N, C-alpha and C positions, 0 to 999 in steps of 0.2 A: 171253671177255668183254673188250671193248676200249673205250677212249675215243680217238677220232680228232679231233684239233684241226683244224677246217676254217679257222677264223679267230679272232683274239683281240685285234684292234686296237680301241682306244677311239675313239669320235667319228666317224672317217672312215677308209675303207680306204686303204692305201698300196700301191705297186706289188707288194710282196711279201707283204702281210698283209691279208686281208679282215677285216671286223668280226666280232663274236662269233657263233660257230657251232661246235657240237660234235656229233659223230656217236657215239652209244652203240650198240654192237651186242652181241647175245647170242643164240646159237642161231638165227641167221638173222633175228632181229628187229632192225629199224633205226629207232632213235629219234633225232630231232634236238632238241637243246637250243638254242633261239634260232637265228635265221637272218638275220643282220645284213647291212648293205650290202656288196656285192661277194662274198658267200660262195657264192652259187648256182653260179657258174662253177667254183670250186674243188671244191665238193661234187660236181658232175657228173663230175669226173674219177674219183671213187671209187664212185659209185652212180648208177644211172639214176633219173630223177625218179619214175617209177612204182613203184620199189622201196622208197621211203621209206614206213614203216609208220605213223608218227605224228610230230607236231611239238608241242613245248611251248614257250611264249613267256613270258618273264619280265615284260616290260613293253613299252610302245609306242614307245620311241625308235627311230629308223630304224636305228641301228647294232646293233639286236637283232631287228628284225622286217621290214625293208624287202624282203629277198629271198624272203619268203614269196610275194610276187606272182609273180616269174618261176617259182618252183617250181610254183605252181598253174597258171600259164599253160602250162607244159610238159606237165603232166598233162592239161590240158583240150584242148590243140591237137596233142598228139603222136600222136593216132590210135590209141592202144592201149586207151582206155577203162578206166583203172584204177578200183578202188573208191574211194569217198569217203575223203579223207585226214582223220583226226581231228586237229583243232588244239585243244590245251588252252591256254587263256589267259583272262585277264581280258577281257571283251568290249571294253572301251575300248582295250585294247592293240592290237587287230587291226582295228578298224573302219575306220580311214583306209586301210589297205593293201587291205582287201577291197573298198573302194569305188572303187579306182583304175580298174577296167575297165568296159567297157560292160555294162549290166545283163544278167545271165543267163549271161555267158560262162563264168565259173568257178564259179557257184553250186552246180552239181551235183557238183563235184569235191572238196568239202571238207565236213566237219561240224564246227561250232564247239561245243566242250565248255567251258562256262563254269566257272572255278575260283574258289575263295576260300579264305581261311585256314582251316586245319583239315581240308580235304578229304583223304580217303584214297582213292586211285584205284588201279585195276589197269590198267596200260598194257602190253599184251603180257606179258612175263615179269616186269615191274617193279612192285613195290608202291611207290606214289608218295605222298608227303605234301607238302602245300602250306603255305607260311608267308609272311606279309607281312613285308617288310623295307624300311627307309626309303630313299626316293629322291625325286627331284624330281617324278616322276609315280608313280602306283600301281605297285608292283613286288612280285612274288612269287618266292621261292626254291623249289627242288624237292629233295626227298630221295628218291633212288631206292634201293630195297633189292631184292637178288636173290641167292639162294644164298649167304648170309652175307657178301656184299659190299655196301658202301654208298657211293654217290656223292651228294654234296651240292653243289648249284649255287646261287649267291647271286643271279644276275642282276647288277644294280648295286645296291649297298647301303651306306649309311652305317652307323656303329656301332649295334649293337643287342644288348641282352642276350638277345634271342630266338635269336640265331645260336649261342650257346654250347650250348644244349640241342639245337637243330636239327642241329648238326654232330656231335653226340656219337658218338665211335667210328667216324667215317667212314673208309673205305678211302682215298678221295680227296675232299678239299674243293676244289672249283673256285671260287675266291673272286676277286671283283673287287678289284683293287689298281691303281687308275689311276695312283698315284704311289708312289715307293719309300718315302718317309717324310714325314710332315706333309702333310695335305690343305690346300691353300691356299684363302684367301678364301671366295668364294661357294659353293665345293664342300663346305665343312665341314658334316657332318651328313648329307650325301647321297651321298658317295662315300667310298672307303676307300683305305688305303695298305698296303704290304707289311708294315710293322711291326705295325700293328693287327690284321690278319687272321692274322699268324703267332702273335700272342699268343692269339687265339681258338683257333687250331689246337692250340696246346700245352695250353690249359685243357680243351679238348674231347677230348683224347686221340686226335686225328686221326693216321692213319698217314702220309698224304702230302698235301702242299699244292701245288695247281696254281694259280699266280697268273695272272690273266687281265685283259683290258681295259687293257693298258698304253698310256699316252698316246703318240701318235706322236713319235718322236725320242728317247724315253727308252732308256737302255742296260739290257738285260735283266740283266746281271751286277749292277747296282746293286740290283735287286729281290731277287735271290738272297742277296746279301751281307747286306742289311738283315734279311731274313726269318730267316736262320740265326742271328742274334743272339738270337732270341726263340723259336725252334722247333727241336727236335732231330731231327725226322723228315725225310723226304725232301721237298725243295723243288724245284719246276720252274717255269719261266716258259712259259706256253702260247704256242706259235708254230705257224703253219700247217705241216702236214705231220707233226707229232708224233703218235705213237701210243703209248698206254700200256695195259697190261693192268690190269684192275680190281684184281687181286691182286698186282700187281707191286710 
C-alpha cells in the first residue's frame, strides 16, 4: 500500500513541482486524490490514463482539479475504450472542468458521484468518509481506511475543530500547510500553516504528517522545523516523486 506524490505545489505549478495530486495504490487498485494543474504529465510517467480506477476531488480550485480534463481526454481519445471513470466530488467542484470540451466528447468516459459531509463510501478496497472543511470555496476532506491503515487528506482547509476527530489515529495525515507559520492577511480562516496542522496531528495521535500545498518559493526545511516543534511523529514535506508506504 503506497502514497505516491505526483504534485504538491500551491496555487500554480513550477518547473519541478505540479499542483496537488496524490496516487494511492493497494493490491492493484489506483486511486487519485485531486489532480491539479500540471499533474497529468507527471502522473502519466507512473500510470497509463486508462489504468486509473477512481478520482476524488476536494474542491474546485484549478490547482486541485484542472488536470481532470486531460485525464478524461486521454481516456476518451486514446482508442482503448476504458470503462467509465468514477469521479467523487462536490458537483460544483468539477462542473467548470467537465464543461471545457465539446458536448459529448468525454461524457461517456466518466461517472460523477456526488459527495457530501458524512458520506461513507466504498471505493475499491478503501472505506472512505467525507468531511466538510473550511476554505474559500466548498471543500471536503477524505478519510481512507484499509487493512488497519488510515490516510486522511484535507484538501485545502483553514482551522477546524472537525479535523481533530476526522484525523484521529491516522497513519498519515496529508495536510494542507501553505505557509510554515502564521497564515497572512486574507488567507486567515481559509488556509493553514505547518504549526497549526502539526498541533492537530499531535492531538489526534497521528503517526505521520505529510505537509502539502507549499507556497511557491518557500523552503521545505522551514516547514519541517516548525512542525517538529509541535509534533513528535514523523514529518515530511510532500514533493513530486516521493513515495511512502502506508505503514511506513
